[in-house]
BABADREN-677243 format. One record per residue: x, y, z of N, C-alpha, C in turn. Coordinates in steps of 0.1 Angstrom, whole numbers, padded with zeros to 4 digits, always signed. Example, Ala and Ser with C-alpha at 12.3 -4.5 7.8 and 13.67 -1.06 7.14 Angstrom:
# BABADREN-677243
+0132-0057+0078+0123-0045+0078+0132-0033+0078
+0128-0022+0071+0137-0011+0071+0129+0000+0079
This chain:
# BABADREN-677243
+0007-0011+0000+0000+0001+0001+0009+0011+0001
+0007+0022-0008+0014+0034-0009+0010+0043-0003
+0018+0060-0003+0016+0067+0008+0004+0073+0002
+0003+0072-0013-0001+0088-0019-0019+0082-0024
-0019+0068-0017-0034+0063-0021-0035+0046-0023
-0043+0038-0029-0045+0025-0022-0044+0017-0037
-0041+0003-0034-0037-0004-0046-0051-0012-0055
-0053-0013-0061-0068-0018-0067-0073-0029-0059
-0081-0032-0056-0087-0045-0049-0100-0049-0059
-0091-0061-0067-0104-0071-0077-0110-0077-0067
-0113-0080-0055-0119-0090-0052-0133-0087-0049
-0137-0076-0047-0151-0072-0052-0155-0069-0064
-0163-0078-0070-0167-0081-0083-0183-0072-0082
-0188-0067-0074-0194-0055-0074-0193-0039-0075
-0177-0039-0071-0175-0026-0075-0176-0019-0088
-0177-0007-0089-0178-0002-0104-0169+0007-0105
-0166+0010-0118-0152+0018-0122-0155+0031-0115
-0164+0037-0120-0169+0048-0120-0166+0052-0103
-0164+0046-0095-0169+0046-0082-0154+0050-0075
-0152+0068-0070-0141+0069-0065-0131+0061-0053
-0120+0059-0055-0115+0052-0041-0113+0061-0028
-0115+0051-0019-0117+0058-0007-0102+0065-0002
-0100+0070+0007-0088+0079+0011-0084+0069+0019
-0075+0059+0023-0069+0057+0035-0069+0065+0045
-0075+0065+0056-0076+0076+0068-0057+0071+0073
-0050+0062+0077-0034+0062+0082-0027+0067+0070
-0030+0065+0051-0020+0074+0045-0028+0089+0050
-0039+0090+0045-0039+0110+0045-0033+0112+0061
-0029+0106+0071-0022+0112+0079-0010+0112+0075
-0001+0108+0065+0014+0110+0064+0010+0125+0057
+0000+0130+0054+0000+0144+0045+0011+0152+0054
+0017+0161+0049+0026+0172+0056+0038+0176+0050
+0044+0182+0058+0058+0187+0054+0067+0181+0059
+0079+0177+0052+0088+0168+0059+0104+0177+0057
+0114+0174+0063+0126+0176+0063+0135+0164+0060
+0143+0166+0048+0153+0153+0045+0161+0152+0056
+0164+0142+0062+0176+0137+0074+0190+0132+0065
+0199+0142+0069+0212+0140+0060+0220+0128+0068
+0217+0124+0079+0221+0116+0086+0219+0102+0081
+0204+0101+0078+0202+0088+0073+0195+0084+0059
+0202+0093+0051+0200+0098+0035+0216+0097+0031
+0209+0090+0017+0222+0089+0008+0217+0093-0008
+0225+0105-0014+0222+0109-0026+0240+0104-0031
+0234+0092-0041+0247+0085-0048+0243+0088-0064
+0258+0084-0072+0257+0081-0085+0270+0074-0087
+0265+0068-0099+0274+0058-0100+0280+0060-0122
+0294+0060-0121+0295+0063-0141+0306+0050-0137
+0304+0050-0152+0315+0039-0158+0326+0043-0160
+0337+0035-0155+0354+0041-0156+0361+0029-0160
+0367+0039-0175+0376+0032-0183+0365+0017-0191
+0354+0022-0192+0344+0010-0200+0344-0003-0194
+0347-0007-0182+0351-0021-0177+0347-0017-0160
+0345-0007-0156+0338-0012-0141+0334+0002-0141
+0323+0005-0125+0317+0012-0119+0324+0021-0112
+0324+0035-0109+0331+0042-0098+0318+0050-0093
+0316+0043-0077+0304+0052-0073+0309+0063-0059
+0302+0075-0060+0300+0082-0051+0289+0089-0045
+0290+0101-0038+0277+0106-0029+0282+0116-0028
+0273+0124-0021+0272+0137-0017+0269+0139-0001
+0279+0146+0005+0277+0139+0021+0268+0155+0024
+0273+0170+0022+0264+0182+0026+0250+0183+0017
+0238+0183+0021+0228+0187+0014+0217+0193+0022
+0205+0197+0018+0195+0201+0025+0184+0195+0014
+0168+0195+0023+0163+0192+0015+0146+0192+0020
+0135+0193+0015+0123+0194+0020+0112+0187+0011
+0101+0182+0018+0092+0176+0009+0079+0177+0012
+0072+0178+0003+0056+0181+0010+0045+0169+0004
+0044+0159+0013+0033+0149+0005+0019+0155+0009
+0014+0148-0001-0002+0148-0001-0006+0134+0001
-0011+0126+0009-0018+0115+0012-0028+0113+0005
-0036+0123-0006-0052+0119-0010-0050+0122-0022
-0039+0131-0027-0038+0137-0039-0023+0139-0044
-0010+0125-0051+0002+0130-0052+0005+0141-0062
-0006+0147-0073-0002+0157-0079+0004+0168-0071
-0003+0170-0060+0002+0181-0050+0012+0177-0042
+0016+0168-0042+0031+0165-0037+0044+0172-0045
+0054+0175-0032+0066+0185-0037+0078+0180-0033
+0091+0182-0044+0102+0181-0033+0113+0193-0038
+0122+0194-0028+0132+0204-0031+0147+0199-0025
+0158+0206-0033+0170+0197-0028+0183+0208-0029
+0189+0210-0024+0201+0216-0022+0212+0210-0021
+0226+0210-0028+0235+0201-0028+0246+0206-0028
+0256+0203-0015+0271+0210-0020+0277+0202-0026
+0283+0210-0037+0293+0200-0044+0303+0199-0042
+0309+0208-0034+0323+0204-0026+0323+0191-0015
+0313+0188-0017+0309+0176-0003+0309+0161-0012
+0317+0163-0023+0315+0152-0035+0327+0142-0026
+0319+0128-0033+0329+0120-0019+0327+0106-0026
+0340+0103-0033+0343+0087-0042+0348+0076-0037
+0359+0080-0026+0366+0073-0017+0381+0076-0021
+0381+0085-0030+0396+0090-0037+0397+0104-0034
+0408+0109-0024+0409+0125-0026+0414+0131-0039
+0421+0123-0047+0430+0130-0059+0414+0131-0070
+0410+0118-0072+0395+0117-0081+0387+0130-0076
+0381+0128-0061+0374+0139-0057+0381+0158-0060
+0391+0155-0058+0400+0171-0065+0392+0174-0076
+0398+0162-0085+0394+0163-0099+0379+0169-0101
+0371+0162-0093+0356+0163-0098+0356+0180-0097
+0362+0183-0084+0356+0196-0080+0365+0208-0090
+0373+0204-0097+0380+0214-0107+0373+0216-0117
+0378+0226-0127+0373+0231-0138+0368+0221-0150
+0374+0211-0146+0373+0198-0158+0359+0194-0154
+0354+0195-0143+0340+0192-0141+0331+0201-0134
+0329+0199-0122+0319+0209-0113+0321+0222-0115
+0333+0226-0113+0341+0241-0110+0334+0245-0099
+0336+0238-0085+0329+0242-0075+0328+0257-0069
+0343+0263-0072+0348+0280-0069+0331+0286-0077
+0329+0281-0087+0319+0291-0095+0310+0285-0093
+0303+0274-0090+0289+0269-0092+0289+0262-0078
+0291+0263-0067+0289+0258-0054+0274+0246-0052
+0265+0247-0059+0254+0243-0055+0248+0235-0063
+0241+0226-0067+0229+0217-0073+0222+0218-0068
+0208+0218-0076+0195+0220-0072+0186+0214-0079
+0175+0211-0071+0161+0201-0075+0153+0204-0075
+0143+0207-0081+0131+0215-0079+0118+0210-0086
+0108+0199-0080+0101+0190-0087+0087+0199-0097
+0080+0192-0108+0077+0200-0109+0061+0194-0115
+0062+0184-0110+0052+0174-0111+0053+0160-0103
+0042+0151-0101+0043+0141-0091+0032+0135-0094
+0031+0118-0096+0022+0107-0099+0022+0095-0097
+0011+0088-0090+0011+0077-0084+0010+0065-0095
+0024+0057-0100+0023+0046-0107+0011+0035-0104
+0011+0030-0091+0004+0018-0084+0008+0013-0075
+0008+0010-0067+0013+0003-0051+0021+0014-0043
+0034+0009-0046+0041+0016-0041+0049+0026-0046
+0048+0026-0059+0055+0034-0069+0050+0044-0077
+0059+0057-0075+0060+0072-0081+0066+0075-0088
+0065+0086-0092+0071+0092-0106+0075+0107-0099
+0084+0115-0096+0084+0127-0096+0094+0135-0110
+0086+0146-0114+0096+0150-0127+0100+0164-0121
+0108+0170-0124+0115+0183-0118+0126+0187-0126
+0130+0201-0126+0144+0207-0131+0157+0206-0121
+0166+0199-0129+0180+0193-0117+0187+0207-0128
+0198+0216-0119+0206+0225-0120+0218+0225-0120
+0228+0221-0129+0246+0218-0128+0251+0226-0133
+0259+0233-0131+0268+0243-0137+0261+0253-0141
+0250+0255-0136+0241+0267-0140+0230+0263-0152
+0231+0255-0155+0224+0248-0169+0213+0238-0163
+0198+0241-0165+0188+0237-0159+0182+0225-0167
+0180+0210-0168+0174+0201-0173+0162+0195-0162
+0150+0190-0172+0143+0181-0164+0146+0169-0165
+0146+0158-0155+0148+0150-0148+0138+0144-0141
+0138+0131-0146+0125+0122-0139+0129+0112-0129
+0127+0106-0120+0128+0101-0109+0118+0091-0105
+0121+0078-0107+0112+0069-0102+0113+0065-0089
+0105+0064-0077+0102+0060-0064+0097+0047-0061
+0102+0047-0053+0090+0037-0044+0092+0041-0029
+0082+0038-0022+0078+0043-0010+0084+0033+0001
+0092+0029+0009+0097+0022+0019+0088+0023+0032
+0074+0032+0033+0072+0029+0046+0073+0043+0055
+0064+0043+0064+0065+0055+0077+0065+0048+0089
+0070+0056+0100+0075+0047+0112+0077+0061+0121
+0073+0057+0135+0078+0068+0146+0091+0060+0152
+0104+0070+0151+0113+0065+0155+0117+0067+0171
+0126+0060+0180+0125+0062+0192+0129+0075+0202
+0128+0088+0193+0129+0097+0194+0116+0107+0193
+0104+0099+0189+0095+0108+0187+0093+0112+0175
+0100+0111+0162+0103+0116+0150+0092+0107+0140
+0083+0113+0132+0075+0107+0127+0085+0109+0108
+0088+0095+0107+0100+0094+0094+0091+0088+0083
+0094+0090+0068+0091+0084+0058+0104+0079+0048
+0104+0072+0041+0115+0065+0035+0113+0062+0022
+0119+0066+0013+0119+0063-0002+0131+0061-0011
+0130+0049-0018+0141+0048-0028+0139+0051-0042
+0148+0060-0049+0152+0062-0061+0156+0061-0072
+0158+0065-0082+0166+0062-0095+0163+0068-0107
+0175+0072-0115+0172+0086-0125+0185+0086-0135
+0186+0087-0148+0196+0085-0154+0197+0103-0159
+0210+0105-0159+0213+0119-0168+0225+0113-0178
+0223+0123-0186+0236+0122-0196+0244+0139-0195
+0255+0135-0190+0263+0146-0185+0268+0157-0194
+0267+0154-0207+0271+0161-0214+0259+0175-0216
+0250+0173-0210+0237+0180-0212+0241+0194-0204
+0249+0190-0199+0250+0199-0185+0261+0208-0182
+0268+0206-0192+0284+0211-0198+0297+0201-0192
+0293+0191-0189+0301+0182-0181+0308+0171-0198
+0315+0179-0200+0322+0173-0213+0332+0163-0213
+0338+0167-0201+0358+0161-0198+0358+0148-0203
+0367+0143-0209+0368+0130-0210+0386+0127-0216
+0388+0115-0215+0400+0109-0224+0398+0096-0228
+0405+0095-0245+0403+0084-0250+0413+0075-0245
+0409+0062-0247+0418+0051-0243+0425+0045-0251
+0438+0039-0248+0445+0033-0265+0433+0020-0271
+0424+0016-0262+0418+0001-0265+0406+0010-0270
+0401+0021-0269+0390+0022-0280+0382+0029-0269
+0375+0039-0267+0361+0040-0261+0371+0051-0250
+0364+0056-0241+0366+0069-0230+0365+0066-0217
+0369+0074-0211+0378+0074-0198+0365+0072-0186
+0351+0084-0188+0346+0087-0182+0331+0079-0193
+0320+0074-0184+0311+0073-0192+0304+0084-0195
+0291+0088-0204+0282+0100-0207+0270+0098-0201
+0267+0087-0194+0253+0086-0189+0258+0081-0174
+0250+0087-0167+0252+0087-0149+0244+0085-0145
+0243+0073-0136+0233+0068-0130+0231+0074-0116
+0220+0082-0112+0218+0083-0099+0208+0079-0091
+0215+0073-0079+0204+0065-0066+0205+0074-0056
+0190+0072-0050+0184+0078-0038+0181+0067-0025
+0183+0067-0014+0177+0063-0005+0177+0077+0008
+0163+0077+0007+0158+0093+0017+0150+0086+0025
+0152+0093+0038+0143+0096+0051+0140+0109+0056
+0128+0107+0059+0124+0128+0060+0116+0127+0073
+0119+0136+0079+0111+0138+0094+0097+0148+0090
+0089+0144+0098+0076+0156+0095+0078+0164+0100
+0080+0174+0099+0080+0188+0107+0068+0198+0108
+0059+0194+0098+0044+0203+0102+0032+0195+0098
């Protein structure tokens, strides 16, 4: 059962397709404002390296908010601001290169942002959110597929919700064009970048 609505129930043969689905009060109770918890959230990415392996990284410093509507997913929104200096791939040398003028130019463009423009329920616990992603001062639309992982109250009284998400971008569309040719053919860094999100958010209002 998802946060924004109910799964279809085919067991009631007398129901009519024109009847609106009842709002589950438990799900409706999750409607509200949420703040993303950085200590329990991962914003990650994967790039193909030298055509043979994957390099994974993440961002350590970010802030974000969600507005969730338990009865109408189209009214849900998301906002995210990421400090590009916080990039971490497990290699200080590589991180330094990514922060340089070859890639993210963090001195000139310190922040990556996402602002949602639409949201929809796909059925069950699956949702899709579309929005504007800005990197290096260039804004492009991006679609993120999300799975609702559930809601809980933690031992400190915080009401939490969790989502897992994934998306893909082409880095050249944001001006990230640096590369190096390989002697065996191909290039050092893939054009396609996979994004992955594991989000925990705390209800604030």
